[in-house]
C-alpha positions in Angstrom: 11.7 69.9 55.9 11.4 66.4 55.2 12.8 65.6 51.3 11.3 62.2 49.3 14.0 60.2 47.6 12.6 59.4 44.1 12.4 55.9 42.9 12.4 54.5 39.6 8.7 53.0 38.9 8.8 49.3 38.3 7.1 48.1 34.8 3.9 46.2 35.8 4.1 42.4 35.8 1.3 41.6 33.9 2.1 42.6 30.5 5.4 40.6 30.7 3.6 37.5 32.0 1.6 37.8 29.0 4.4 38.5 26.2 6.0 35.4 28.1 3.0 33.0 27.4 2.7 34.9 23.6 6.6 33.6 22.9 5.6 30.2 24.8 2.3 29.6 22.2 4.3 30.9 19.1 7.1 28.0 19.9 4.7 25.1 20.6 2.9 26.2 17.2 6.2 26.2 15.5 7.3 22.7 17.2 4.1 21.0 15.8 4.2 22.4 12.5 7.5 21.5 12.3 6.2 17.6 13.7 3.5 17.8 11.0 5.7 18.7 7.9 7.1 15.9 5.7 10.4 16.9 3.9 10.2 15.7 0.4 13.6 15.3 -1.7 13.4 16.9 -5.4 13.6 14.2 -8.4 12.3 11.3 -5.4 9.8 9.0 -5.6 7.6 10.6 -3.0 7.9 14.1 -5.0 7.3 11.9 -8.6 3.7 10.7 -6.6 2.6 14.9 -5.8 2.7 15.4 -9.6 -0.2 15.3 -11.8 -0.8 11.3 -13.6 1.5 11.5 -16.9 0.0 8.8 -19.1 3.6 9.1 -21.1 5.3 8.6 -17.8 3.1 5.6 -16.7 3.6 4.3 -20.8 7.3 4.4 -20.6 7.7 2.6 -17.1 4.9 -0.3 -18.1 5.8 -0.9 -21.6 9.0 -3.2 -21.5 7.1 -5.5 -18.7 3.9 -5.4 -21.1 6.2 -6.6 -24.4 7.9 -9.4 -21.9 5.0 -10.7 -21.0 3.2 -10.5 -24.5 6.4 -12.2 -26.1 6.4 -14.7 -23.3 2.8 -15.7 -23.7 2.4 -15.3 -27.3 0.8 -18.2 -28.9 1.6 -18.8 -32.8 -0.9 -17.9 -35.2 -1.1 -21.1 -36.7 -1.7 -23.0 -33.8 -4.5 -20.1 -32.7 -6.6 -19.6 -35.8 -7.9 -23.1 -36.3 -8.4 -23.4 -32.1 -10.4 -20.3 -32.4 -12.4 -20.8 -35.2 -13.3 -24.3 -33.6 -14.1 -22.7 -30.4 -13.8 -19.1 -29.6 -14.5 -19.4 -25.9 -12.2 -22.6 -25.3 -9.4 -20.9 -27.3 -10.0 -17.5 -25.7 -9.9 -18.9 -21.9 -6.9 -21.1 -22.8 -4.9 -18.8 -24.6 -5.8 -15.1 -23.6 -6.4 -12.7 -20.8 -9.9 -12.2 -19.8 -11.1 -8.9 -20.0 -15.0 -7.4 -19.9 -14.8 -6.4 -23.5 -13.2 -9.9 -25.0 -10.0 -11.8 -24.2 -6.6 -10.3 -24.8 -4.6 -12.7 -27.0 -0.8 -12.4 -27.2 0.1 -13.6 -30.6 3.0 -14.3 -32.8 3.3 -14.6 -36.6 5.4 -14.6 -39.8 3.5 -12.6 -42.5 3.6 -10.9 -45.7 2.4 -7.2 -45.5 0.0 -6.2 -48.2 -2.2 -3.0 -49.1 -2.4 -0.5 -46.4 -4.7 2.0 -44.9 -4.3 4.8 -42.7 -1.4 2.9 -41.2 -2.9 -0.4 -40.9 -1.4 -3.2 -43.0 -3.2 -6.3 -44.5 -1.6 -9.7 -43.5 -1.2 -12.6 -45.3 0.0 -15.1 -42.2 1.4 -18.2 -42.3 -0.5 -21.3 -41.1 -3.7 -18.7 -40.8 -7.0 -20.1 -42.0 -8.0 -17.7 -44.8 -11.3 -16.8 -43.8 -9.4 -14.8 -41.1 -8.8 -11.6 -42.0 -5.1 -10.5 -40.1 -4.4 -6.7 -39.5 -1.0 -4.8 -38.2 -1.6 -1.2 -36.8 1.6 0.8 -37.5 0.3 4.2 -36.3 1.0 7.3 -36.7 -1.8 6.9 -34.1 -2.0 3.6 -32.2 -5.6 3.2 -31.3 -7.0 1.1 -28.4 -6.1 -0.7 -25.1 -4.8 -4.2 -25.9 -1.7 -3.7 -24.9 -2.9 -1.9 -21.2 -5.1 -5.1 -21.1 -2.7 -7.6 -21.9 -1.2 -8.7 -18.4 -4.6 -8.2 -16.7 -3.2 -6.3 -13.7 -3.5 -2.7 -14.9 -7.2 -1.9 -13.2 -9.5 0.9 -13.5 -9.3 0.8 -9.5 -5.6 2.2 -9.4 -6.6 5.3 -11.1 -8.5 8.1 -10.5 -11.2 8.1 -12.6 -12.1 6.8 -16.1 -9.9 9.5 -18.3 -6.9 8.2 -16.2 -7.7 4.7 -17.2 -8.1 5.5 -20.7 -5.3 7.8 -20.8 -2.7 5.1 -19.5 -3.2 2.9 -22.5 -2.4 5.7 -24.7 0.7 6.6 -23.0 1.3 2.8 -23.0 0.5 2.7 -27.0 3.1 5.5 -27.6 5.9 4.0 -25.7 5.3 0.8 -27.9 5.4 2.9 -30.7 8.7 4.9 -29.9 10.5 1.8 -28.5 9.1 -0.9 -31.6 8.0 1.0 -34.5 10.0 4.4 -35.0 12.9 2.6 -36.7 10.9 0.9 -38.8 10.1 2.5 -42.3 6.2 1.8 -41.8 5.1 3.4 -44.7 7.1 0.9 -47.1 6.1 -2.3 -45.7 3.8 -3.9 -48.1 5.2 -7.2 -49.9 7.9 -7.3 -46.6 8.1 -10.4 -44.7 7.2 -9.7 -41.0 7.8 -11.5 -37.8 5.6 -9.8 -35.5 4.8 -10.2 -31.7 1.7 -8.7 -30.8 -1.8 -8.3 -29.0 -5.4 -8.1 -30.4 -8.7 -8.3 -28.2 -10.8 -11.2 -29.4 -14.1 -9.9 -30.6 -14.9 -11.6 -34.0 -12.3 -14.9 -34.4 -12.8 -14.1 -38.0 -11.1 -10.4 -37.4 -8.0 -9.7 -35.8 -6.5 -6.3 -35.5 -3.0 -6.5 -33.9 -1.0 -4.2 -32.2 2.4 -4.9 -32.0 5.3 -5.1 -29.3 7.9 -6.1 -31.6 8.6 -6.3 -35.2 11.1 -7.4 -37.3 11.4 -6.6 -40.9 12.8 -9.5 -43.0 
């Protein structure tokens, strides 16, 4: 009688090869993901760039250089007043920053604050022709985009849309108010002498609404 010895059956080779292929593919995918992944440190400039646009952060960053620009380039109101009355276009070209809705004029003046309405003071400015109505806005809300447009290099193309562009101006105005006006009792300026650096949009040469960047109460 022949007795056949029992042998342990071998595992099929094909499933084992398939498993090894799957593991290799997974490793390759993970390697590709790692190569395509950018590590961003929290708080870094790259991290900030990933966030939504913040008008207030933009304003805090931009206002100091806008303030410096206006102070450096400000024309004395006693010089600009007669010049603009003589030739608006020539005065705008000589002293202002061009914009599509009127040149932005950086200005400096010493003036007596008069009546106030909705945070806007009438000013009697030294050396300015009497037929020019000069006003200063002090808030609480600061309107317009005069400060945004004053240096001439904050362009629409730098923003995602018109809303962001407009909000950038509002952020700069809020930063200005915090830095320039919050330390002043703006409700009691009538009758006081002010030394002002600011900017206004030249539309009507007889009507100046100044947004300040620096105010000193005498």
